[in-house]
C-alpha positions, 0 to 999 in steps of 0.5 A, a space after each residue: 647069807 644062805 644060813 639066814 635064808 635057811 632059818 627063814 625057810 624053816 620058820 615059814 614052813 613051821 608057821 605054815 603048818 602051825 597056823 591051822 592049829 593056832 586058829 582052831 585053838 583060838 576058835 575053841 577058846 571063843 566058844 569056851 568063853 561063850 559057854 561060860 558066860 551063858 552058864 553064869 547068865 541068870 535063868 530068867 534072862 532071855 535076850 531074843 534073837 529075832 523080832 516076831 513079825 506079828 
């Protein structure tokens, strides 16, 4: 029983230390996808972010 708890404790610490890195990798991949999509979009394709008030 204590061996199983030891393995779970090690797994928990590993996940605790690896979580920020994994989150950062996912964030970087999302940015890369957005940059790739923007690079392949035609130059005359313009989508306004905001409507003009006047």
